[in-house]
C-alpha positions as CSV (number, residue, x, y, z in Angstrom):
1,M,23.6,-53.9,184.7
2,N,20.0,-54.0,185.5
3,L,17.6,-51.9,183.6
4,K,16.7,-49.6,186.4
5,K,20.8,-48.5,186.8
6,R,20.8,-48.2,182.9
7,I,18.0,-45.7,182.9
8,T,19.3,-43.9,185.7
9,L,22.7,-43.5,183.9
10,A,21.0,-42.6,180.5
11,L,19.1,-39.7,182.3
12,M,22.3,-38.4,183.7
13,A,23.8,-38.4,180.2
14,V,20.7,-36.7,178.8
15,A,20.8,-33.8,181.4
16,A,24.4,-33.4,180.5
17,T,24.6,-33.9,176.8
18,A,20.9,-33.3,175.4
19,A,21.9,-30.2,173.2
20,Q,24.5,-32.3,171.3
21,T,23.1,-35.5,171.1
22,W,19.3,-35.4,170.6
23,A,19.2,-33.7,167.3
24,C,17.8,-34.4,163.8
25,T,15.3,-36.6,162.4
26,S,15.0,-38.0,159.0
27,L,12.2,-40.2,157.5
28,I,11.9,-42.0,154.3
29,A,9.4,-43.2,151.9
30,A,11.0,-45.2,148.9
31,K,9.6,-45.6,145.5
32,G,6.5,-47.9,145.5
33,A,5.5,-46.5,148.9
34,T,4.5,-43.1,147.6
35,A,1.3,-42.2,145.8
36,D,3.1,-40.6,142.7
37,G,6.0,-43.2,142.5
38,S,8.5,-40.6,143.8
39,V,11.3,-41.2,146.3
40,M,10.6,-39.0,149.5
41,V,12.8,-38.3,152.2
42,T,12.5,-35.6,155.2
43,Y,15.2,-33.8,157.3
44,A,14.9,-31.7,160.4
45,A,18.2,-29.9,161.5
46,D,17.5,-29.3,165.0
47,S,20.0,-27.1,167.1
48,H,19.4,-24.5,169.7
49,N,21.8,-22.1,167.9
50,L,21.2,-23.0,164.2
51,Y,19.7,-20.3,162.1
52,G,17.4,-21.6,159.1
53,E,18.8,-20.7,155.9
54,L,19.0,-22.3,152.5
55,Y,22.8,-22.9,151.6
56,I,23.6,-22.4,147.9
57,Q,26.7,-23.3,146.2
58,P,27.0,-22.9,142.3
59,A,28.6,-25.4,140.0
60,A,32.2,-24.5,139.4
61,D,35.4,-25.6,137.6
62,H,38.7,-25.9,139.4
63,E,42.2,-25.6,138.3
64,K,44.7,-28.4,138.9
65,G,46.1,-28.2,142.2
66,A,43.1,-26.3,143.8
67,M,42.3,-27.2,147.5
68,R,39.2,-27.3,149.2
69,Q,39.2,-26.0,152.8
70,I,37.3,-28.2,155.3
71,K,35.5,-26.2,158.2
72,E,33.5,-28.2,160.7
73,W,29.9,-27.6,160.0
74,D,28.8,-27.1,163.6
75,T,31.5,-24.8,164.8
76,G,33.2,-23.3,161.8
77,K,36.5,-24.5,163.1
78,H,39.0,-25.0,160.2
79,L,40.1,-28.8,160.1
80,G,42.4,-28.6,157.0
81,E,42.3,-29.2,153.3
82,I,41.8,-31.6,150.5
83,P,42.4,-31.5,146.9
84,E,39.5,-30.1,144.9
85,V,37.9,-32.1,142.0
86,A,38.0,-30.6,138.4
87,H,34.2,-30.0,138.4
88,T,31.7,-29.5,141.2
89,Y,28.0,-29.6,141.0
90,A,25.5,-27.0,141.9
91,T,23.9,-27.7,145.6
92,M,20.9,-26.1,147.0
93,G,20.5,-27.1,150.8
94,N,21.0,-30.9,150.9
95,M,20.1,-31.5,147.4
96,N,22.4,-31.2,144.4
97,E,21.5,-30.2,140.8
98,H,21.1,-33.9,139.8
99,G,18.5,-34.6,142.5
100,L,20.6,-36.4,144.8
101,I,19.7,-35.6,148.5
102,I,21.5,-36.2,151.9
103,A,20.4,-36.1,155.2
104,E,21.6,-37.1,158.6
105,S,21.0,-37.6,162.5
106,T,23.8,-37.6,165.0
107,W,23.9,-40.5,167.4
108,G,27.2,-40.1,169.2
109,G,27.9,-43.9,170.0
110,R,30.7,-44.9,171.9
111,H,32.7,-42.1,173.0
112,E,36.1,-43.7,172.5
113,L,35.3,-43.8,168.8
114,A,34.7,-40.3,168.3
115,G,36.7,-39.3,164.9
116,S,40.2,-37.9,164.9
117,G,40.4,-37.5,161.1
118,L,39.7,-34.5,158.6
119,I,36.2,-34.8,157.3
120,D,33.4,-34.2,159.8
121,Y,29.9,-35.3,158.8
122,G,28.6,-31.7,157.6
123,S,31.4,-31.7,155.2
124,L,31.0,-35.2,154.2
125,I,27.4,-34.3,153.2
126,Y,28.4,-31.1,151.1
127,I,31.5,-32.3,149.7
128,T,29.7,-35.5,148.4
129,L,26.6,-33.4,147.1
130,Q,29.1,-31.4,145.0
131,R,30.9,-34.7,143.5
132,A,28.1,-37.3,143.1
133,K,25.0,-37.8,140.8
134,T,23.5,-40.9,142.2
135,A,23.0,-42.6,145.7
136,R,25.5,-45.4,145.0
137,E,27.9,-42.7,143.6
138,A,27.5,-40.7,147.0
139,L,28.1,-44.0,149.1
140,Q,31.1,-44.6,147.1
141,T,32.4,-41.0,147.5
142,M,31.5,-40.8,151.3
143,T,33.4,-43.9,152.1
144,D,36.4,-43.0,150.0
145,L,36.7,-39.7,151.7
146,V,36.7,-41.0,155.2
147,K,38.9,-43.7,154.5
148,K,41.5,-41.3,152.7
149,Y,41.2,-38.3,155.1
150,G,39.8,-39.8,158.0
151,Y,36.4,-39.1,159.9
152,A,36.2,-36.1,162.5
153,S,32.7,-36.7,164.1
154,E,30.9,-39.0,166.2
155,G,28.5,-41.9,165.3
156,E,25.9,-40.7,162.3
157,S,23.3,-42.0,160.2
158,F,22.8,-40.8,156.6
159,T,19.8,-41.0,154.3
160,I,21.4,-41.0,150.8
161,A,18.6,-40.6,148.0
162,D,18.2,-40.2,144.4
163,T,15.3,-40.5,142.0
164,D,15.2,-44.2,142.1
165,E,16.5,-45.4,145.2
166,V,17.2,-44.6,148.8
167,W,20.0,-45.8,151.4
168,V,20.5,-45.8,155.2
169,M,24.0,-45.8,156.1
170,D,25.2,-45.9,159.8
171,L,28.8,-44.9,160.2
172,I,31.2,-44.3,163.2
173,G,34.9,-43.5,163.6
174,K,37.6,-45.6,165.1
175,G,38.8,-43.3,167.8
176,K,42.5,-43.1,168.3
177,T,43.4,-46.6,166.6
178,A,42.7,-45.2,163.2
179,K,41.2,-42.3,161.3
180,D,38.8,-43.8,159.2
181,A,35.4,-45.5,159.9
182,V,33.5,-48.5,160.2
183,W,30.1,-48.5,158.5
184,V,27.1,-50.6,157.0
185,A,24.4,-49.3,154.4
186,R,21.1,-50.8,153.4
187,R,18.9,-49.9,150.3
188,V,15.4,-49.4,151.6
189,P,13.2,-51.8,149.5
190,D,10.9,-50.4,147.1
191,G,7.3,-50.1,148.7
192,Y,8.7,-49.7,152.1
193,I,9.1,-46.8,154.6
194,S,12.1,-46.1,157.0
195,G,13.9,-43.4,159.2
196,H,16.3,-42.8,161.9
197,A,16.6,-40.1,164.6
198,N,19.7,-39.9,166.5
199,H,20.1,-43.6,167.0
200,P,21.6,-46.2,164.5
201,R,18.7,-48.2,163.1
202,I,20.8,-51.0,161.5
203,H,20.7,-54.0,163.4
204,T,21.8,-57.4,161.9
205,F,22.0,-57.4,158.2
206,P,22.9,-59.8,155.5
207,L,26.4,-60.6,154.7
208,K,26.0,-61.3,151.1
209,D,23.5,-59.0,149.6
210,K,23.8,-56.7,146.6
211,E,21.9,-54.1,148.3
212,T,23.7,-54.1,151.8
213,L,27.3,-52.7,151.8
214,Y,29.6,-52.5,154.6
215,S,33.3,-51.8,155.6
216,P,35.5,-54.9,155.3
217,D,36.6,-54.6,158.9
218,V,33.0,-53.5,160.6
219,I,32.7,-56.8,162.5
220,S,36.4,-57.6,163.0
221,F,37.0,-54.0,164.5
222,A,34.2,-54.6,166.8
223,R,35.6,-58.0,167.9
224,K,39.0,-56.1,168.4
225,Q,37.4,-53.4,170.7
226,G,35.5,-56.1,172.7
227,Y,32.3,-55.0,171.5
228,F,31.1,-58.3,170.0
229,D,32.1,-61.9,170.2
230,G,29.5,-64.2,168.6
231,K,29.1,-65.5,165.1
232,D,29.5,-63.2,162.1
233,E,25.7,-63.7,160.8
234,D,24.6,-62.6,164.5
235,F,26.3,-59.2,164.3
236,D,24.2,-56.2,165.3
237,F,25.8,-52.9,164.5
238,S,23.5,-50.7,166.5
239,K,24.0,-52.9,169.6
240,A,27.8,-53.0,168.9
241,Y,28.7,-49.6,168.1
242,A,25.9,-47.4,169.9
243,V,24.6,-47.1,173.5
244,T,21.0,-48.5,173.6
245,D,19.6,-46.9,176.6
246,F,16.5,-45.3,177.7
247,G,17.3,-42.1,175.9
248,A,18.2,-43.9,172.8
249,L,14.9,-45.6,172.6
250,R,12.3,-43.3,174.2
251,S,13.8,-40.1,172.8
252,C,15.1,-41.5,169.5
253,D,13.6,-44.7,168.1
254,A,10.3,-43.2,169.3
255,R,10.2,-40.7,166.7
256,V,10.8,-43.2,164.1
257,W,8.0,-45.5,165.8
258,A,5.6,-42.4,165.6
259,Y,6.0,-42.1,161.9
260,F,5.8,-45.8,161.2
261,N,2.7,-45.9,163.5
262,K,1.0,-43.3,161.4
263,F,1.1,-45.5,158.3
264,A,1.7,-49.0,159.2
265,P,-0.5,-51.5,161.2
266,G,0.7,-53.5,164.2
267,M,3.2,-51.0,165.5
268,D,2.2,-51.4,169.1
269,T,4.2,-54.5,169.1
270,Y,7.2,-52.3,169.5
271,L,6.0,-50.2,172.5
272,A,8.0,-52.8,174.7
273,W,11.0,-52.1,172.5
274,I,10.5,-48.5,172.6
275,D,9.7,-48.5,176.7
276,R,12.0,-51.3,178.1
277,A,14.4,-52.6,175.5
278,E,12.3,-55.6,175.6
279,G,11.6,-58.0,172.5
280,E,12.8,-57.6,169.0
281,P,14.3,-54.1,168.0
282,M,11.9,-52.1,165.7
283,P,12.7,-53.0,162.0
284,L,14.7,-50.9,159.7
285,W,11.6,-50.5,157.5
286,V,7.9,-51.5,157.3
287,K,5.3,-51.4,154.6
288,P,2.8,-49.0,154.7
289,S,-0.9,-49.5,154.3
290,K,-1.3,-47.1,152.0
291,P,0.9,-45.0,149.5
292,L,2.2,-41.8,151.0
293,T,1.8,-38.2,149.7
294,V,3.8,-35.4,150.1
295,N,1.2,-33.9,152.3
296,D,1.6,-37.1,154.5
297,M,5.3,-36.5,154.8
298,K,4.8,-32.9,155.7
299,W,2.6,-33.8,158.6
300,A,4.9,-36.4,159.7
301,M,7.4,-33.8,160.2
302,R,4.8,-32.1,162.4
303,D,4.1,-34.9,164.9
304,H,3.9,-34.7,168.7
305,F,3.0,-38.4,169.3
306,E,-0.7,-37.2,169.0
307,G,-3.2,-40.1,169.6
308,T,-0.6,-42.3,171.0
309,P,0.5,-43.1,174.6
310,Y,3.4,-40.4,174.3
311,D,0.8,-37.8,173.3
312,M,2.4,-34.5,174.5
313,T,-0.7,-32.3,174.3
314,K,-1.8,-34.5,177.2
315,D,0.8,-35.1,179.6
316,V,1.5,-32.9,182.6
317,G,4.1,-30.8,180.7
318,A,1.3,-29.7,178.2
319,G,-0.3,-27.1,180.8
320,P,-3.5,-25.7,180.6
321,Y,-3.0,-25.0,176.7
322,K,-2.2,-28.4,175.6
323,V,1.4,-27.3,174.7
324,P,3.5,-29.9,172.9
325,Y,6.8,-28.6,173.6
326,R,9.0,-28.9,176.4
327,W,11.9,-26.6,177.4
328,R,15.7,-28.1,178.0
329,P,17.0,-29.8,179.9
330,M,14.5,-32.7,178.9
331,S,15.1,-34.5,182.4
332,F,14.0,-33.5,185.9
333,K,14.1,-35.0,189.3
334,V,11.0,-35.0,191.5
335,N,12.1,-36.1,195.1
336,S,14.6,-39.1,194.4
337,A,12.9,-40.2,191.2
338,E,14.1,-39.3,187.6
339,Y,11.6,-38.2,184.7
340,V,12.0,-37.2,181.1
341,H,9.9,-35.2,178.7
342,E,9.1,-36.7,175.2
343,R,10.9,-35.6,172.5
344,A,9.1,-35.4,169.3
345,I,9.7,-35.1,165.6
346,A,8.5,-31.5,165.6
347,T,10.5,-29.4,168.1
348,Q,11.0,-25.7,168.7
349,Q,14.8,-25.6,168.1
350,T,14.7,-26.7,164.5
351,G,16.8,-24.3,162.2
352,F,15.4,-25.7,159.2
353,S,13.8,-28.9,157.7
354,F,12.5,-30.2,154.2
355,V,10.5,-32.8,152.7
356,G,12.6,-34.1,149.5
357,Q,10.6,-35.2,146.7
358,L,12.8,-37.1,143.8
359,R,11.2,-38.0,140.4
360,S,12.7,-39.6,137.4
361,D,10.1,-38.7,134.9
362,V,10.8,-35.0,134.5
363,V,13.2,-32.6,133.1
364,P,16.6,-32.3,134.9
365,E,15.7,-29.2,136.5
366,L,12.5,-30.4,138.3
367,R,14.1,-33.9,139.3
368,G,14.6,-32.9,142.9
369,L,12.1,-30.8,144.9
370,L,13.0,-29.5,148.4
371,W,9.7,-28.4,150.3
372,F,11.8,-26.2,152.3
373,G,10.8,-24.9,155.6
374,T,12.7,-22.9,158.5
375,D,12.2,-22.9,162.2
376,D,9.5,-25.3,163.8
377,A,8.2,-27.6,160.9
378,N,4.9,-27.8,162.8
379,T,4.2,-24.2,162.2
380,N,6.2,-23.3,159.2
381,V,5.2,-23.2,155.4
382,Y,7.1,-25.6,153.3
383,L,8.4,-23.5,150.2
384,P,9.3,-25.0,146.8
385,I,12.9,-25.3,145.9
386,F,13.6,-27.2,142.7
387,C,16.9,-28.3,142.0
388,G,17.1,-26.0,139.0
389,V,17.3,-22.9,141.7
390,R,20.7,-21.3,141.6
391,K,20.3,-18.6,144.3
392,A,18.7,-18.5,147.6
393,P,15.7,-16.3,147.7
394,A,16.5,-13.1,150.0
395,Q,14.3,-14.3,152.5
396,L,16.2,-17.7,153.1
397,G,19.7,-16.1,152.8
398,P,22.3,-15.8,155.7
399,G,21.6,-14.4,159.1
400,D,21.9,-15.6,162.7
401,T,20.0,-16.2,165.9
402,N,21.1,-12.9,167.6
403,T,19.9,-10.5,164.8
404,L,16.4,-10.2,164.4
405,D,15.4,-9.4,160.8
406,W,11.7,-8.7,159.6
407,N,12.8,-9.9,156.1
408,S,13.9,-13.2,157.2
409,N,11.6,-16.4,156.7
410,F,13.3,-18.0,159.9
411,W,12.6,-15.0,162.1
412,V,9.0,-14.3,161.0
413,N,8.3,-18.0,161.6
414,N,9.8,-17.8,165.1
415,Y,7.6,-14.7,165.8
416,V,4.6,-16.9,164.9
417,A,5.6,-20.0,166.8
418,N,6.8,-18.4,169.8
419,Q,3.6,-16.9,170.6
420,A,1.8,-20.1,170.1
421,Y,4.1,-21.8,172.6
422,N,2.4,-19.8,175.3
423,R,-1.3,-20.6,174.3
424,Y,-1.0,-23.4,171.9
425,S,-4.7,-24.6,171.8
426,L,-6.0,-20.9,171.5
427,M,-3.7,-19.8,168.8
428,I,-2.9,-22.9,166.6
429,P,-6.3,-22.7,164.7
430,D,-5.4,-19.4,163.6
431,I,-2.0,-20.4,162.5
432,R,-3.5,-23.3,160.6
433,K,-5.9,-21.3,158.6
434,V,-2.8,-19.3,157.2
435,Q,-0.4,-22.2,156.9
436,S,-2.9,-24.5,155.0
437,D,-4.0,-21.7,152.9
438,L,-0.3,-21.0,151.7
439,E,0.6,-24.5,151.3
440,N,-2.4,-25.1,149.1
441,Q,-1.4,-22.2,146.9
442,I,1.9,-23.4,146.8
443,E,1.1,-26.9,145.9
444,T,-1.1,-25.8,143.1
445,D,1.9,-23.7,141.6
446,V,4.1,-26.5,141.9
447,K,1.8,-28.8,139.9
448,V,1.6,-26.1,137.2
449,A,5.4,-26.0,137.3
450,Y,5.7,-29.7,136.7
451,E,3.2,-29.5,133.7
452,Q,4.5,-26.3,132.1
453,I,8.3,-25.8,132.7
454,S,9.1,-29.0,131.0
455,E,7.6,-27.7,127.8
456,F,10.5,-25.5,127.4
457,T,13.7,-26.9,125.8
458,D,16.1,-24.2,127.0
459,P,17.5,-25.3,130.4
460,E,18.3,-21.7,131.2
461,I,14.7,-20.9,130.9
462,R,13.6,-23.9,133.0
463,C,16.2,-22.7,135.6
464,A,14.9,-19.1,135.7
465,L,11.4,-20.5,136.2
466,T,12.1,-22.5,139.2
467,Q,13.9,-19.5,140.5
468,D,10.8,-17.2,140.0
469,L,8.8,-19.9,141.8
470,A,11.2,-20.0,144.7
471,D,11.5,-16.2,145.1
472,I,7.8,-15.4,144.7
473,W,6.7,-17.8,147.5
474,A,9.6,-17.0,149.9
475,E,8.6,-13.2,149.7
476,K,4.7,-14.1,149.8
477,A,5.2,-16.6,152.8
478,T,7.4,-14.5,154.8
479,K,5.1,-11.5,154.5
480,A,2.0,-13.5,155.1
481,Y,3.5,-14.7,158.5
482,K,4.7,-11.4,159.7
483,Q,0.9,-10.4,159.2
484,L,0.0,-13.6,160.9
485,G,2.3,-12.9,163.8
486,D,1.2,-9.2,164.2
487,Y,-2.6,-10.7,164.3
488,L,-1.9,-13.0,167.0
489,F,-0.1,-10.5,169.2
490,V,-3.1,-8.2,168.9
491,R,-5.9,-10.8,168.9
492,F,-4.5,-12.3,172.2
493,M,-3.1,-9.6,173.9
494,D,-3.1,-9.7,177.9
495,G,-4.6,-13.1,178.1
496,N,-7.8,-12.1,176.5
497,R,-9.2,-13.0,172.7
498,K,-10.6,-10.1,170.4
499,K,-13.8,-11.0,168.9
500,L,-14.1,-11.1,165.1
501,D,-16.9,-9.7,162.8
502,E,-18.2,-11.8,160.0
503,A,-15.6,-10.7,157.8
504,G,-12.8,-11.9,160.0
505,N,-11.7,-8.5,161.2
506,F,-11.5,-7.3,164.8
507,Q,-15.0,-6.3,165.9
508,R,-15.8,-2.7,166.8
509,T,-19.0,-1.1,168.5
510,E,-21.4,0.9,166.8
511,T,-19.2,4.0,167.8
512,G,-16.2,2.5,166.6
513,I,-14.2,1.6,169.5
514,P,-12.9,-2.0,169.8
515,A,-15.4,-4.5,171.0
516,Y,-14.8,-5.8,174.7
517,P,-12.7,-9.1,174.5
518,E,-13.7,-12.6,175.4
519,F,-12.0,-14.3,178.2
520,P,-11.2,-17.9,176.7
521,G,-9.7,-19.0,180.0
522,Y,-8.2,-22.4,180.4
523,D,-9.1,-26.0,179.1
524,N,-10.5,-27.3,182.4
525,D,-10.3,-30.8,180.8
526,S,-6.4,-30.8,181.0
527,T,-3.9,-32.9,183.1
528,Y,-2.9,-29.4,184.5
529,F,-6.2,-28.9,186.3
530,N,-6.3,-32.5,187.6
531,N,-3.0,-32.0,189.2
532,I,-4.3,-28.8,190.7
533,A,-7.0,-30.5,192.4
534,R,-4.8,-33.0,193.7
535,T,-2.0,-30.7,194.6
536,A,-3.4,-27.3,195.6
537,P,-6.5,-27.7,198.0
538,H,-5.7,-24.1,199.3
539,L,-7.4,-22.9,195.8
540,K,-10.5,-24.8,196.3
541,V,-13.7,-22.6,196.9
542,R,-15.1,-23.2,200.4
543,E,-18.4,-22.0,201.9
544,V,-17.9,-19.3,204.2
545,K,-20.3,-18.5,207.2
546,F,-20.4,-15.6,209.2
């Protein structure tokens, strides 16, 4: 099939299934690639109907014969039950009390391989977090679960990290031929960064390597299905089990490319792969030019391809306010030609995201830290959730996308972000001021927590202190963003911009009435106005003579 036809088919598929297929992003920085020696991983749970909350499950002991109910994470559909283990660990979001983190991104793959077993990808994550302490234990638990009970989802990539190492695993079911799955997992080497974003990143892999694991039939099953007919050493998991089309590259691998491009030299080499599937596939990992910080990872999650050929603030969809967001569907047709909008790491439909930081040089209650945020990562504030936390702060508790709640961190973040989506270039400076001030204060408190909580010998006290930190900042940030949303609403009312006095308050005249507002207008250098000059000649001012 020629490239033009493949692209057309891909665009048709995007229009039909974008909401299900183009979802999450996970970025990775292994030990040795970070400034403080920690392992760092990120995750954005992207779904147009996902409410951003912090899922908490306490540790528990279970009687012999107890059963665990399995419900599909995306739909709540009851899938069945499996025997419970004697003891399950406490979990907070995608992390457990031992500092194990598991993240994911869905890539679908060959439709005939959609799983027909019992364990869906969400259950696979949260069951494993309750049963495993380390990344290698998690790999064993996950693969044992799908082998014994079957896999119920489509193709999936997983990030599996502990305080010492981080793995990427690509996994897909066997369709109607069997209930289990085929998979391959690779450890990201110390000193390197990696990531995945809705397309399997593992291509060829060493067949004899203690830091590469795979199911015994991962190659033979591909042969049996007609996906591969070469030598074992040439087997490419991604090409065999996924569909490598325009959407998979431009809207999925491109996000990982953007992350690599921030920190590693020479990434322009892979633009041909991203644009045209030409040349070598982008590598699973690259070596950054400098050690990464937590702040680097936060801002990687806020990326819209700024400063690259795909910069969303500069293409035609940005409009006169340089808005780096695009509304679904992501493809459109002009005359007979098909086009797509870019799909960046930061996106409006994020339910929650986090930057996970894992350290082995601290007490157990501080070993894992989720910098946890709800809604759009670009405009949210990342809150401190240590693995010693045992209950969700009130502002991060349950809710839904149909019920407005001003005490909800998710809802106030949406209040701020959705105003900025209309006039981004005007509002984002005001958002950045509040966002950076809050995050700087939180980072200071986290530094104090690392230094002082370790001095307490009682684990209960340490847990209580991490809980206090989480509760305090969830409340503070939520209140601050409600105030920020109110401020944006008032300042930018009716397309105007109210003037500020030297103290930063809304300016008033000598008689006390509100000062006349500014008219900020539009950014005349934008692509939007260049297109108007080309396509709307009737708007041009003309000389009129009587």
